[in-house]
Structure formats: C-alpha cells, structure tokens
C-alpha positions in Angstrom: -9.3 -36.2 -0.9 -13.1 -35.9 -0.6 -12.9 -33.6 2.4 -10.5 -31.4 0.5 -12.9 -31.2 -2.4 -15.9 -30.3 -0.1 -14.9 -26.7 0.3 -13.2 -26.3 -3.1 -16.4 -27.0 -5.0 -18.3 -24.4 -3.0 -15.8 -21.5 -3.1 -18.2 -19.5 -5.2 -21.0 -20.2 -2.8 -18.7 -19.1 0.1 -18.1 -15.8 -1.7 -21.8 -15.2 -2.2 -22.5 -16.1 1.4 -19.8 -13.7 2.5 -21.5 -10.9 0.6 -24.8 -11.7 2.2 -23.3 -11.8 5.7 -21.6 -8.4 5.1 -25.0 -6.9 4.2 -26.5 -8.4 7.3 -23.6 -7.1 9.3 -24.1 -3.6 8.0 -27.8 -3.8 8.7 -27.5 -5.3 12.2 -24.8 -2.7 13.1 -27.1 0.1 12.0 -30.0 -1.3 14.1 -27.8 -1.9 17.1 -26.4 1.7 16.9 -29.9 3.1 16.6 -31.0 1.1 19.7 -27.9 2.3 21.7 -28.7 5.9 20.7 -32.5 5.9 21.1 -33.3 2.8 23.2 -35.8 1.8 20.5 -35.9 0.0 17.2 -38.9 1.9 15.8 -37.2 3.6 12.9 -39.0 6.3 11.0 -38.9 6.5 7.2 -35.8 8.8 7.1 -33.7 6.3 9.1 -35.0 3.4 7.1 -33.9 5.1 3.9 -30.5 6.0 5.2 -30.1 2.4 6.5 -31.0 0.9 3.2 -28.7 3.3 1.3 -25.8 2.6 3.7 -26.2 -1.2 3.2 -26.2 -0.8 -0.6 -23.2 1.6 -0.6 -21.4 -0.7 1.9 -21.8 -3.7 -0.4 -20.6 -1.8 -3.4 -17.6 -0.3 -1.5 -16.6 -3.7 -0.2 -16.7 -5.1 -3.6 -14.8 -2.1 -5.1 -12.0 -2.4 -2.6 -11.6 -6.1 -3.3 -13.1 -7.5 -0.1 -14.3 -10.6 -2.0 -11.1 -11.6 -3.6 -9.3 -14.8 -2.6 -7.5 -14.0 0.7 -5.6 -17.2 0.8 -2.0 -16.3 1.7 -2.7 -12.6 2.3 -2.1 -11.1 5.7 -5.0 -10.1 8.0 -3.6 -6.6 8.1 -4.3 -6.2 4.3 -7.8 -7.4 4.9 -8.2 -4.8 7.7 -7.1 -2.0 5.4 -9.5 -3.2 2.8 -12.5 -3.2 5.1 -11.6 0.1 6.7 -11.3 1.7 3.3 -14.7 0.4 2.3 -16.6 1.4 5.5 -15.0 4.9 5.6 -15.9 5.4 1.9 -19.4 4.2 2.6 -20.0 6.7 5.4 -18.2 9.5 3.5 -20.7 8.9 0.6 -23.6 8.9 3.1 -22.5 12.2 4.5 -22.0 13.7 1.0 -25.4 12.5 -0.1 -27.0 14.0 3.1 -25.5 17.4 2.2 -26.5 17.2 -1.4 -30.1 16.4 -0.6 -30.1 18.8 2.4 -31.3 16.0 4.7 -28.3 15.7 7.0 -30.2 17.5 9.8 -32.8 14.8 9.8 -30.7 12.1 11.4 -28.3 11.9 14.3 -24.6 12.4 13.8 -23.9 10.3 16.9 -25.8 7.4 15.3 -23.8 7.7 12.0 -20.5 7.6 13.8 -21.7 4.7 16.1 -22.8 2.8 13.0 -19.4 3.4 11.3 -17.5 2.0 14.3 -20.0 -0.9 15.0 -20.2 -2.0 11.4 -16.4 -2.0 11.0 -15.9 -3.9 14.2 -18.6 -6.4 13.2 -17.3 -7.1 9.7 -13.6 -7.4 10.9 -14.7 -9.7 13.8 -16.4 -12.4 11.8 -13.8 -12.2 9.0 -11.2 -12.8 11.6 -13.2 -15.8 12.9 -13.7 -17.1 9.4 -9.9 -16.8 8.7 -9.1 -18.7 11.9 -11.8 -21.3 11.1 -10.5 -21.9 7.6 -6.9 -22.1 9.0 -8.0 -24.8 11.4 -9.9 -26.7 8.7 -6.8 -26.6 6.4 -4.7 -27.9 9.2 -7.0 -31.0 9.4 -6.8 -31.5 5.6 -9.9 -29.5 4.5 -9.8 -27.0 1.6 -6.2 -27.7 0.7 -4.5 -27.7 -2.7 -2.0 -30.3 -3.7 1.0 -28.8 -5.5 4.1 -30.1 -7.4 7.0 -27.8 -8.2 8.9 -28.2 -11.5 12.5 -27.2 -11.3 16.0 -28.2 -10.1 17.7 -25.0 -9.1 17.7 -22.4 -6.3 14.4 -20.9 -7.5 12.6 -24.2 -6.9 14.0 -24.4 -3.4 12.9 -20.8 -2.7 9.4 -21.5 -3.8 9.3 -24.7 -1.7 10.5 -22.8 1.4 8.0 -20.0 0.9 5.1 -22.3 0.6 6.2 -24.3 3.6 6.5 -21.1 5.7 2.8 -20.3 5.1 0.8 -23.4 5.9 -2.3 -21.2 6.4 -2.5 -20.9 2.6 -3.5 -24.6 2.4 -0.9 -25.3 -0.4 0.7 -28.7 0.3 3.7 -29.5 -1.9 3.5 -33.2 -2.8 6.8 -33.3 -4.6 9.3 -31.9 -7.1 9.8 -32.7 -10.7 13.2 -32.5 -12.3 13.7 -31.2 -15.8 16.8 -33.4 -16.2 16.6 -36.8 -17.8 18.3 -38.6 -14.9 17.3 -38.2 -11.3 19.2 -41.1 -9.7 21.1 -38.7 -7.5 18.0 -36.8 -6.4 16.0 -37.9 -3.4 14.3 -35.0 -1.6 14.6 -31.3 -0.7 13.4 -30.3 2.8 11.6 -33.6 3.2 9.8 -33.2 -0.1 10.6 -36.0 -2.5 11.5 -35.9 -6.2 8.7 -37.7 -8.0 10.4 -38.0 -11.3 11.2 -36.1 -14.5 9.2 -33.8 -16.7 8.6 -36.8 -19.0 6.5 -38.4 -16.2 4.3 -35.3 -15.6 1.0 -36.6 -17.0 1.3 -39.8 -15.0 2.4 -38.1 -11.7 -0.4 -35.5 -11.6 -3.0 -38.3 -12.0 -1.4 -40.7 -9.4 -0.9 -37.9 -6.8 -4.2 -36.1 -7.6 -2.4 -32.8 -8.1 -4.4 -29.5 -8.2 -1.7 -27.0 -9.1 1.7 -27.2 -11.0 4.2 -24.5 -10.1 6.9 -23.9 -12.7 10.1 -22.6 -11.1 12.5 -22.5 -14.1 14.8 -19.8 -15.5 13.3 -17.6 -18.3 15.6 -19.3 -20.8 13.7 -22.6 -20.3 10.8 -21.6 -22.6 10.7 -25.0 -24.4 10.2 -26.9 -21.1 7.5 -24.5 -20.0 5.7 -25.1 -23.3 6.1 -28.9 -22.6 4.4 -28.5 -19.3 1.5 -26.6 -20.8 1.1 -29.1 -23.6 1.2 -32.1 -21.3 -1.6 -30.6 -19.1 -3.7 -29.0 -21.9 -6.4 -31.5 -21.5 -6.7 -31.2 -17.7 -8.2 -28.6 -15.3 -5.0 -28.3 -13.3 -3.9 -24.8 -12.4 -0.5 -23.9 -13.9 1.5 -21.2 -12.2 4.8 -19.8 -13.2 7.2 -18.2 -10.7 9.4 -15.7 -12.6 13.0 -15.8 -11.6 13.1 -12.2 -10.3 14.2 -12.8 -6.7 17.5 -11.0 -7.4 15.8 -7.7 -8.3 15.1 -4.9 -6.0 11.3 -5.0 -6.3 8.6 -2.4 -5.6 5.1 -3.9 -5.4 5.8 -6.6 -8.0 2.5 -7.7 -9.6 1.1 -9.1 -12.8 -1.3 -7.1 -14.9 -2.5 -6.9 -18.5 -1.7 -4.1 -20.9 -3.3 -4.2 -24.4 -4.0 -7.9 -24.0 -0.4 -8.7 -23.0 0.5 -10.2 -19.6 3.0 -7.8 -17.9 5.1 -8.4 -14.8 5.5 -5.1 -12.8 8.9 -5.2 -11.3 8.8 -1.7 -10.0 5.5 0.2 -9.3 3.5 1.6 -6.5 -0.1 1.1 -5.3 -0.7 4.8 -5.3 -0.2 4.9 -9.1 -3.2 2.7 -9.7 -6.4 4.3 -10.8 -8.6 4.3 -7.7 -5.6 4.8 -5.4 -4.3 7.7 -7.4 -7.8 9.3 -7.1 -7.9 8.7 -3.3 -4.4 10.2 -2.9 -5.5 13.2 -4.9 -8.6 13.8 -2.9 -6.7 13.3 0.4 -4.1 15.9 -0.7 -6.5 18.5 -1.9 -9.0 18.3 1.0 -6.3 18.2 3.8 -4.1 20.9 2.1 -7.1 23.3 1.9 -8.2 22.7 5.5 -4.6 23.0 6.8 -4.0 26.3 4.9 -7.2 27.8 6.3 -6.2 26.7 9.9 -2.6 27.9 9.7 -3.3 31.2 7.8 -2.7 33.3 10.9 0.7 31.6 11.3 1.6 32.2 7.6 0.7 35.9 7.8 2.7 36.4 11.1 5.8 34.6 9.7 5.6 36.6 6.5 5.6 39.9 8.4 8.5 38.9 10.7 10.6 37.7 7.7 10.0 41.0 5.9 10.8 43.1 9.0 14.0 41.2 10.1 15.9 40.9 6.8 16.1 42.2 3.3 14.7 40.0 0.5 11.6 38.2 -0.6 9.3 36.4 1.9 9.3 33.1 -0.1 12.3 31.2 -1.3 11.7 29.4 -4.6 13.9 26.6 -5.8 13.6 24.0 -8.5 13.2 20.4 -7.2 12.5 17.1 -9.0 8.9 15.9 -8.8 7.0 12.9 -10.0 8.3 11.2 -13.1 11.5 13.3 -13.0 9.6 16.6 -13.8 11.1 19.7 -12.2 9.0 22.2 -10.4 9.3 25.3 -8.1 9.0 24.4 -4.4 8.0 27.2 -2.0 9.5 27.8 1.4 9.7 30.7 3.8 13.1 32.3 3.3 15.3 31.3 6.2 18.7 32.7 5.0 20.1 36.0 4.0 20.0 36.7 0.3 23.2 35.3 -1.3 24.6 33.9 -4.5 26.0 30.4 -4.8 29.3 30.0 -6.5 29.1 28.5 -10.0 25.5 27.7 -9.5 26.2 25.1 -6.8 23.8 24.3 -4.0 25.6 24.3 -0.7 23.5 22.4 1.9 22.8 24.2 5.1 24.8 23.0 8.1 24.5 23.5 11.9 25.7 27.0 12.8 25.5 28.2 9.2 26.1 32.0 9.2 23.7 32.4 6.3 20.7 31.5 8.4 18.7 34.3 9.9 17.6 34.2 13.6 13.9 33.7 12.6 15.2 31.3 9.9 16.9 29.1 12.5 13.7 28.9 14.5 11.6 28.1 11.4 14.1 25.4 10.4 14.1 23.8 13.8 10.3 23.7 13.9 9.8 23.0 10.1 7.7 26.2 9.9 9.7 27.3 6.8 8.0 24.4 4.9 4.4 25.5 5.5 4.1 27.3 2.1 4.5 23.9 0.4 0.8 23.3 1.1 0.4 25.7 -1.8 2.5 23.2 -3.9 0.1 20.5 -2.8 -3.0 22.5 -4.0 -1.2 23.0 -7.3 -0.8 19.3 -7.7 3.0 19.3 -7.7 3.5 17.8 -4.3 1.7 15.6 -1.8 1.3 16.1 1.9 3.1 12.7 2.5 5.8 11.4 0.2 9.6 11.4 -0.2 11.1 14.8 0.6 12.2 16.7 -2.6 15.9 17.3 -2.9 17.8 20.0 -4.7 18.6 19.2 -8.4 22.3 19.2 -7.7 21.8 16.7 -4.9 19.9 14.4 -7.2 22.7 14.5 -9.7 25.2 13.8 -7.0 23.5 10.9 -5.2 21.8 9.1 -8.1 25.1 7.3 -9.0 26.1 6.8 -5.4 23.0 5.4 -3.8 21.2 2.3 -5.2 17.6 2.9 -6.4 17.9 6.6 -5.5 15.9 7.9 -8.4 13.0 5.5 -7.7 11.9 8.1 -5.1 10.6 10.1 -8.0 8.1 7.5 -9.1 5.6 9.5 -6.9 5.0 13.1 -5.9 7.4 14.4 -3.3 5.9 15.2 0.1 6.0 17.9 2.8 6.6 15.1 5.3 7.5 11.4 4.9 8.3 8.1 6.5 12.0 8.9 6.5 11.4 12.2 8.3 9.3 10.9 11.2 11.9 8.2 11.7 14.6 10.8 12.2 16.2 10.9 8.7 15.9 14.6 8.0 18.2 17.6 7.9 21.8 17.5 6.7 22.9 14.4 4.8 26.7 14.8 5.1 27.4 11.1 4.6 26.4 8.4 2.1 25.0 6.3 4.9 22.5 9.0 5.9 21.2 9.3 2.4 21.0 5.5 2.0 18.9 5.3 5.1 16.6 8.1 3.9 16.2 6.4 0.5 15.5 3.1 2.2 12.6 4.5 4.2 11.3 6.4 1.2 11.2 3.2 -0.9 9.5 1.4 2.0 6.8 4.1 2.0 6.3 3.8 -1.8 6.0 0.0 -1.6 3.6 0.0 1.3 1.5 3.1 0.7 -2.1 3.3 1.9 -4.3 6.1 3.1 -3.9 4.7 6.6 -0.1 4.8 6.3 -0.4 8.5 5.2 -2.6 9.3 8.2 -0.2 7.5 10.5 2.7 9.6 9.2 0.7 12.8 9.5 -0.1 11.9 13.1 3.6 11.1 13.9 4.6 14.4 12.2 2.4 16.4 14.5 4.1 14.9 17.6 7.6 14.3 16.6 8.2 15.4 13.0 8.2 19.2 13.3 11.0 19.5 15.8 14.0 17.3 15.6 17.6 17.4 16.6 18.8 16.8 13.0 17.0 19.9 11.7 19.3 22.7 10.7 
C-alpha cells in the first residue's frame, strides 16, 4: 500500500511539474526552431519577446483547454486534441498580436511554423511517454485506487466489467457489497468476491484500505445511498454514484452544475459549451468569408447560366429547420423549372426527375447548387459542417419513424456533414437510408471537435461534392 500512496500524495506536485515541463517544452522548441532556421542561438530582442509571449500564451492555452485535468481513463486521442487545440490557439494569438502591433514583419514566418510543429510534437511526445510510464507503474501496483462496488443488479456488473476492461485507469475493484441482508448464496462476480452487506461497510473499507466506493444502485434506492454517505461521512473516501442510464440513447452524457444544483446531461453536445460554441462560430465565419471570396467567380458564372437557360429566379429559397427547431430560409441555386407543389407537399427529387434543368442536373451532381448556403453561414443560420437540413415536411414525416431523428436539430445544420462524406446523401426513399443518415449525424454531434470539422471539410473536397447518390 505504501508504494500506491507514493504517487497519490504527490498528484498536485505532478500537475505543477507538468506545467513547468510544458513551459520548458515550448521554450526549447522555440530555440530549436530558431537554431534550425538561422544556425544560431543568438536571439535579438524581438525574438526574445516573441518567445516569452509564446510560452506565456501556450501555458494559458493549455490550461484553458484542460491539459492539466486528470487524464486517468481518458484516451490519448482526446489528449492529442487538447494539445493541438492549445498550440494552434497559441500561435493564432501570436499572429494576431503581430498584426495588431505591426511587428509581424520583424520575425520569420518559417520560424513560427517550425515552432508550432516542433512544440506540438515535443509536448505530445513526453505526454505519451508519461502516459506509458504511469501505465507501467500502475501495472506494478503504483498509483492505484482500491475500489468497492455497492450493488446487486446488472448495473453493478456493468460497472465491474467496464473497470476491468480499463486497467490503465489504475482502479482495482477489491470486492462487491450487497444491499440485501443475506449474502449466503453470493460468492463472486467475474472473480471479484462479495465482501458482505451494506451493514458491514464501515468495517470493510477499513480492513481492505479502500480509496473509493462506487454506488451502482437504481435511482429508487435513495435511502441506501444516504446510508452509504452517512457511514462514510467521517472518512476521506471518495464516493461515486453511477446513475442507471445505460438504457438511454446518450449524447455526450456528463455532470455539470446549474444554479448550484448537480445536473446529469443525458443529451447534449460539446459544441454547445461556451468556449466550443465560440470556436465553432469563429470557424464558420472565417471559413465562410474566405470561401465566398474564392468562389465568387463560380457564383457569378452559375447565376448567369441559370438566368439564361430557364425562366425564374436564380436562387431557390425554402424553409428548413435549424438549431433548436427554429425555421429559416435556406438558399440554393435553382436547379428545377418553376412549378407548384400539390397541396403544399414537398416532392423529393428523384433520378431522372423531369423538373430538373440541364444545368440543374450538373449542379446537383457536383453539389454546386448548395454554394449559396455559405451566405446562410455568414448570417449565423447554418454551419459549414453539421447535419444537412431537411424540408419541413420531411421532418414531420420522419420524426415519428426514425428514433432520435429530431436530435439532429440540437445544433446548426451544415452545408456538408459526416453522413454526406460517408455516402448518405441524395434521395432517402427508404427508412433504412434515413436511419443511417441520422446515425452518422448523431455520431458527429456526440464527437464534435474543430479537427473533426476540418477532416469532414477535407473529405468533402475529395469525395463529398460528386457522388453517385446525388440527384
């Protein structure tokens, strides 16, 4: 037990040490990049100031993006995203400050880019080594937490299986406690023994030197939860409750605090959080403006061709459902002849549809008809990446047929999306096709990150514009 305590007692010191190492990593990466660029380490005052500012901004950005939280149990992929977000933010702030102070011409762009790459690689490298080292130490009994699970049902078994599947977390389950008075017929679950009943809790945690007690009981067992809290009120043991929500379709479940009340988020998205909402907004505005400037010759050319080849307006406007169920007008290049739908119904376009004009068919195959939607992005009604907006009539039709269909509208709809780059676009003439599209949309909402957006945009460029399913 002493070797387990050795690292436990110094967890705060480890966090401070990691902050110091990160600062040294940023500093050394900057010096290394300077030496690679100029074959010298004689920095003038300008470079020294930029180097100091970069280290300070880097430390603040790493802290802001949660680089110093407890990573026990989290994947290395999530840590990579955290570090990449912090380093890119750092150098974006450096560049902005250079433009504001009109000093960007005083230092080398090659050095800045090299510093970005080197610092990111350096920080990720030693964090990977640290993760591996801690994993090896935990395997030998260092830095572990002794856990008992309180519960008799399926939930307790699920908790046990999850913890055993992730030994790198360093959480060792010593036993299970039953809430029933008699345990004569209980021996063990998955080689983990029953240690007794809830009445023996105080004695068991002392005898087995338990660090954490995990409560895996139904929500109705409030009195027994209170009994656990009362029995351990005079100890420093960590008490965790696992809510029985495994049966729910969850989207980024988490625990937060609202008005001083603990709240379990059963359905939410990372991009709805404060800083992520801001990052998404900046991403959309900047990219949409740049793209509109770049594609303006294409927009003008298509507008002229549409006007010359068929009667009617250049743009087609149709109400779609946006974030939080709010309707808005989406813009597209008109690809059909002007016509009226019977009884206000929306008839989905099909292959060989006679209503589609020749230029309209080409625009639909290449997704060029959707380019005006970058205006919707600038208006704040859409995002570049997100679930594709469907016609209002389609929403009414599918919301009762496809499970969790309306959860697509938790976020702004997008010009492109995870479903589209995976081939689920065009006509949805069967329930299965729509279910697949919704499944990919919900995966995107649950796993959103700036890097995921950039990946989807990259895939859209190479395989998202032209697809066999487009009509």
